[in-house]
C-alpha positions as CSV (number, residue, x, y, z in Angstrom):
1,M,23.0,17.3,-1.9
2,F,21.0,16.1,-4.9
3,T,19.0,17.9,-7.6
4,A,15.5,17.2,-8.9
5,D,17.2,15.7,-12.0
6,D,19.2,13.4,-9.8
7,L,16.0,12.2,-8.1
8,L,14.2,11.7,-11.3
9,A,17.1,9.6,-12.7
10,R,17.2,7.5,-9.6
11,G,13.4,7.0,-9.6
12,H,13.5,5.8,-13.2
13,L,16.4,3.4,-12.3
14,A,14.1,1.8,-9.8
15,L,11.3,1.6,-12.3
16,D,13.6,0.1,-14.9
17,W,14.3,-2.8,-12.4
18,A,10.6,-3.3,-11.5
19,A,9.4,-3.1,-15.1
20,G,11.8,-5.9,-16.0
21,L,9.6,-8.2,-13.8
22,V,6.2,-7.2,-15.4
23,E,4.9,-10.1,-17.4
24,G,2.0,-8.9,-19.4
25,D,-1.3,-9.4,-17.6
26,A,0.3,-11.8,-15.1
27,G,1.8,-9.1,-12.8
28,F,5.3,-9.2,-11.4
29,R,7.2,-12.4,-12.1
30,G,7.9,-14.3,-8.8
31,A,5.9,-12.0,-6.6
32,G,3.3,-14.7,-5.7
33,T,-0.2,-13.7,-4.4
34,H,1.0,-10.8,-2.4
35,I,-0.9,-7.5,-2.6
36,N,2.1,-6.0,-0.8
37,A,3.9,-6.1,-4.1
38,Y,1.2,-4.2,-6.0
39,Y,-0.6,-1.6,-4.0
40,K,2.0,1.2,-4.6
41,S,2.9,0.1,-8.1
42,V,0.2,1.9,-10.0
43,V,0.9,5.3,-8.5
44,A,4.7,4.8,-8.8
45,F,4.6,3.8,-12.5
46,T,2.0,6.4,-13.4
47,T,3.9,9.2,-11.7
48,G,7.0,8.1,-13.5
49,G,5.2,8.2,-16.9
50,R,5.3,4.4,-17.3
51,V,1.6,4.1,-18.3
52,R,1.9,0.8,-20.0
53,E,3.1,-1.0,-16.9
54,A,0.7,0.9,-14.7
55,R,-2.3,-0.2,-16.8
56,L,-1.1,-3.8,-16.8
57,L,-0.6,-3.8,-13.1
58,A,-4.0,-2.2,-12.4
59,D,-5.7,-4.8,-14.6
60,H,-3.9,-7.6,-12.7
61,V,-4.9,-6.1,-9.3
62,R,-8.5,-5.9,-10.5
63,R,-8.5,-9.6,-11.5
64,V,-6.7,-11.0,-8.6
65,Y,-7.0,-8.8,-5.5
66,W,-9.6,-6.1,-5.8
67,K,-13.4,-6.3,-5.3
68,D,-15.8,-3.3,-4.8
69,G,-12.9,-1.0,-3.6
70,N,-11.2,-3.5,-1.3
71,A,-7.7,-4.5,-2.5
72,N,-7.2,-7.2,0.1
73,T,-9.6,-10.0,-1.1
74,H,-7.3,-12.8,-2.3
75,P,-8.0,-15.7,0.1
76,D,-4.4,-17.0,0.0
77,D,-2.6,-13.7,0.4
78,P,-0.5,-13.7,3.6
79,T,0.1,-9.9,3.3
80,A,-3.6,-9.0,3.2
81,K,-3.6,-8.3,6.9
82,G,-2.3,-5.5,9.1
83,L,-3.1,-2.1,7.7
84,A,-5.4,-3.5,4.9
85,N,-7.4,-0.3,4.4
86,Y,-4.2,1.7,4.2
87,R,-3.3,-0.4,1.2
88,S,-6.7,0.0,-0.5
89,A,-6.3,3.8,-0.1
90,W,-2.8,3.8,-1.6
91,L,-4.1,1.9,-4.5
92,G,-7.1,4.2,-4.9
93,R,-4.8,7.2,-5.3
94,G,-2.9,5.4,-8.1
95,L,-6.0,4.3,-9.9
96,H,-7.3,7.9,-9.9
97,V,-4.0,9.3,-11.2
98,L,-3.9,6.6,-13.9
99,G,-7.4,7.6,-15.0
100,R,-9.1,4.3,-13.9
101,Y,-11.9,6.4,-12.5
102,D,-14.3,3.5,-12.2
103,M,-12.0,1.6,-9.8
104,A,-10.9,4.8,-8.1
105,R,-14.5,5.9,-7.4
106,A,-15.4,2.5,-5.9
107,T,-12.2,2.5,-3.8
108,G,-13.0,6.0,-2.6
109,D,-16.5,5.0,-1.6
110,F,-15.1,1.9,0.2
111,V,-12.5,3.9,2.1
112,V,-15.1,6.5,3.2
113,G,-17.3,3.7,4.4
114,Q,-14.5,2.5,6.6
115,M,-14.1,5.9,8.3
116,H,-15.4,6.6,11.8
117,P,-18.6,8.7,11.5
118,E,-17.5,11.0,14.3
119,T,-13.7,11.0,14.6
120,G,-12.9,10.7,10.9
121,G,-10.3,7.9,11.4
122,L,-9.9,5.1,9.0
123,A,-10.3,1.6,10.4
124,A,-7.1,-0.4,10.1
125,L,-8.9,-3.5,8.9
126,P,-12.1,-4.2,6.8
127,N,-14.6,-6.8,7.7
128,V,-14.3,-6.2,11.5
129,P,-17.5,-5.6,13.6
130,E,-17.9,-1.8,14.1
131,A,-17.6,-2.1,17.9
132,E,-14.2,-3.9,17.5
133,R,-12.6,-1.6,15.0
134,E,-9.3,0.3,15.6
135,Y,-8.8,3.6,13.8
136,C,-5.3,4.2,12.8
137,W,-3.2,7.4,12.2
138,G,-1.2,5.9,9.3
139,S,-4.2,4.3,7.6
140,T,-6.1,7.6,7.9
141,G,-3.3,9.5,6.3
142,S,-3.3,7.2,3.4
143,A,-7.1,7.8,3.0
144,V,-6.7,11.6,3.2
145,L,-4.1,11.6,0.3
146,A,-6.3,9.3,-1.8
147,L,-9.4,11.3,-1.2
148,L,-7.6,14.6,-2.0
149,A,-6.4,13.1,-5.3
150,M,-10.0,12.3,-6.1
151,G,-11.2,15.8,-5.2
152,R,-13.1,14.6,-2.1
153,V,-11.8,17.4,0.0
154,A,-14.5,17.3,2.7
155,D,-14.0,13.6,3.4
156,A,-10.2,14.2,3.4
157,A,-10.5,17.0,5.9
158,R,-12.4,14.6,8.3
159,G,-9.4,12.3,8.2
160,G,-7.0,15.2,8.7
161,G,-9.0,16.2,11.8
162,F,-8.5,12.7,13.2
163,I,-4.7,13.0,13.0
164,A,-4.7,16.6,14.2
165,D,-6.9,15.8,17.2
166,L,-4.6,12.9,18.2
167,I,-1.7,15.3,18.3
168,D,-3.6,18.0,20.1
169,E,-5.2,15.7,22.7
170,Q,-1.8,14.2,23.7
171,N,0.3,17.3,23.4
172,V,3.6,15.7,24.0
173,T,7.1,16.8,23.1
174,T,8.8,13.7,24.5
175,G,7.6,10.2,25.5
176,K,4.9,8.2,23.9
177,I,2.3,9.5,21.4
178,Y,-0.3,6.9,20.6
179,L,-1.5,6.3,17.1
180,R,-5.0,4.6,17.4
181,R,-8.5,5.2,18.7
182,G,-11.0,2.5,19.4
183,A,-14.6,2.5,18.2
184,D,-15.6,4.4,21.3
185,G,-13.3,7.3,20.3
186,Q,-10.8,6.7,23.1
187,I,-7.1,6.6,22.5
188,I,-5.7,3.1,22.6
189,R,-2.7,3.3,25.0
190,D,-1.1,0.0,24.0
191,D,2.7,-0.7,24.0
192,R,2.4,-3.6,21.5
193,R,5.5,-4.0,19.4
194,E,6.1,-4.7,15.7
195,G,9.5,-6.4,15.7
196,L,11.8,-4.3,17.9
197,A,9.7,-1.1,17.7
198,L,6.4,0.0,19.1
199,G,3.5,-0.5,16.7
200,Y,0.8,1.5,18.4
201,A,2.9,4.5,19.5
202,I,6.0,6.5,18.8
203,D,8.3,7.0,21.8
204,I,9.5,10.5,20.9
205,G,13.2,10.9,21.7
206,T,13.9,7.1,22.0
207,P,15.9,5.5,19.1
208,G,14.5,2.7,16.9
209,Q,11.0,4.0,16.4
210,I,8.6,3.6,13.4
211,Y,8.8,7.2,12.3
212,W,6.8,7.1,9.1
213,Y,3.6,8.2,10.9
214,L,5.1,11.7,11.4
215,G,5.9,12.0,7.7
216,M,2.4,10.9,6.8
217,A,1.0,13.6,9.1
218,M,3.1,16.3,7.5
219,N,2.1,15.2,4.1
220,V,-1.6,15.2,5.1
221,F,-1.4,18.7,6.6
222,G,0.6,20.3,3.9
223,N,-1.7,19.0,1.2
224,L,-4.8,19.9,3.1
225,Y,-3.5,23.4,3.6
226,L,-2.8,23.7,-0.2
227,A,-6.3,22.3,-0.9
228,T,-8.2,24.5,1.5
229,G,-6.1,27.5,2.6
230,D,-7.2,26.8,6.1
231,D,-4.5,27.8,8.6
232,R,-5.6,24.9,10.9
233,W,-3.7,22.6,8.6
234,R,-0.6,24.7,8.4
235,E,-0.4,24.9,12.2
236,A,-1.0,21.1,12.5
237,G,1.9,20.6,10.1
238,Y,4.2,22.6,12.3
239,K,3.1,20.6,15.3
240,A,4.0,17.3,13.5
241,F,7.3,18.9,12.5
242,A,8.1,19.7,16.1
243,L,7.5,16.0,17.0
244,F,9.9,15.0,14.2
245,K,12.6,17.5,15.4
246,A,12.3,16.0,18.9
247,C,13.0,12.4,17.6
248,A,16.3,10.7,18.2
249,D,19.1,11.2,15.7
250,D,18.4,7.9,14.0
251,V,15.4,9.4,12.3
252,Y,17.9,10.5,9.6
253,R,19.2,6.9,9.0
254,I,16.5,4.4,9.4
255,I,14.5,2.6,6.8
256,S,11.1,3.6,8.2
257,N,11.7,7.3,7.6
258,G,11.2,7.5,3.9
259,K,7.7,9.0,4.4
260,V,9.3,11.6,6.6
261,A,11.2,13.1,3.7
262,W,8.0,12.9,1.6
263,G,6.0,14.8,4.3
264,L,8.7,17.4,4.7
265,G,8.6,18.0,1.0
266,A,4.8,18.5,1.2
267,M,5.2,21.0,4.0
268,Y,7.8,22.9,2.0
269,A,5.4,23.0,-1.0
270,A,2.7,24.4,1.3
271,T,4.7,27.0,3.2
272,K,8.0,27.6,1.3
273,D,9.7,27.5,4.7
274,P,13.3,26.6,3.9
275,Q,13.7,24.5,7.0
276,F,11.4,21.9,5.4
277,T,13.5,21.5,2.3
278,E,16.7,21.4,4.3
279,E,15.4,18.6,6.6
280,A,13.9,16.7,3.6
281,Q,17.3,16.6,1.9
282,K,18.9,15.5,5.2
283,V,16.4,12.7,5.7
284,W,16.5,11.5,2.1
285,A,20.3,11.6,1.8
286,W,20.6,8.2,3.5
287,H,17.9,6.6,1.3
288,Y,19.7,8.0,-1.8
289,E,23.0,6.6,-0.5
290,I,21.8,3.1,0.1
291,Q,19.9,2.5,-3.2
292,S,21.5,-0.4,-5.0
293,P,23.2,0.1,-8.4
294,D,20.3,-1.7,-10.1
295,G,17.7,0.5,-8.5
296,R,16.4,-1.6,-5.6
297,W,16.3,-0.9,-1.9
298,L,17.1,-3.3,0.9
299,R,15.2,-2.9,4.2
300,V,18.4,-2.3,6.1
301,G,18.1,-3.5,9.7
302,Q,15.5,-6.1,8.8
303,F,17.2,-8.1,6.1
304,D,20.9,-8.8,5.5
305,S,20.7,-9.2,1.7
306,F,18.4,-9.1,-1.3
307,D,18.5,-12.9,-1.2
308,D,17.0,-12.9,2.3
309,Q,14.5,-10.2,1.5
310,P,11.2,-11.5,-0.1
311,L,10.6,-10.2,-3.6
312,H,7.2,-8.6,-2.6
313,V,9.1,-6.7,0.1
314,T,11.7,-5.5,-2.3
315,L,9.0,-4.4,-4.8
316,D,7.1,-2.6,-2.1
317,T,10.1,-0.8,-0.7
318,T,11.6,0.1,-4.1
319,L,8.4,1.3,-5.7
320,E,7.5,3.4,-2.7
321,R,10.9,5.1,-2.7
322,A,10.8,5.7,-6.5
323,F,7.5,7.5,-6.0
324,Y,8.9,9.6,-3.2
325,M,11.8,10.7,-5.4
326,F,9.3,11.8,-8.1
327,E,7.3,13.6,-5.5
328,L,10.4,15.3,-4.0
329,S,11.5,16.5,-7.4
330,R,8.2,18.3,-7.6
331,T,7.8,19.7,-4.1
332,L,11.3,20.8,-3.4
333,D,13.0,23.8,-5.2
334,I,16.2,21.9,-5.9
């Protein structure tokens, strides 16, 4: 397998590539008006110790994309859709780690304002009438991690409860587990697809799923357990792990599983249970293997080459995985 030093070296290789595209206060050269290229960049560069680039990118985001905590305000940004509040929360975490507490505080306030007052879920989209909002497992996980970084533990626990309750209410070991609730608190049982995979559910045991939600859940529960010592979160983490273990074997070799390794690392940090570090290394081995010699990642299965893959997608995919390697070097005893 790999060591912490191996992960750090590979993470810095990725940042070397991305840093070569940073053009002063103009952001990434060639990335266009895509927040998708930027929302993970601040935390990735800061965690990797590249503070100069992190500051430049944070300032660029503030000028171009961010207003009052919402990172998705550019009118011509085709990527400012989908899980928009998920992106704002990711950015908020990076801003706090960087020390941009003014922007981080405003982003935290914005995110909390988008959470359901009873279930604790984070709405997938801003600027939607309350009665029409959909509250998403993945978006909520992003909020929890941002709020924990900001020290807002009570708000983070509300979000953790949303994900834990979705798992408990459905109580499946195979078949579909749904990922969203409506404004009325009811689970949205929708088989809508994103590309070839379900977008509102994971069909446990069936190949080709979007697995990252399970990694987000384990990350949330492991970190909430570390922050609170409440056994509820430890138990919830093991339930999410059981869902992961019931997945088809392609969970170890699919581009959507990067967060799964990250989440397994968080559960190991929280419990020191060796099965988490073993599984994290198994999941990450494929990502480690397919990193390009210059540090980038191709979304294998979605694009055939880097020429076909848009630059904003390459930046998003590469910076995310660089960050995961920095995190895994910290959470795993390797």
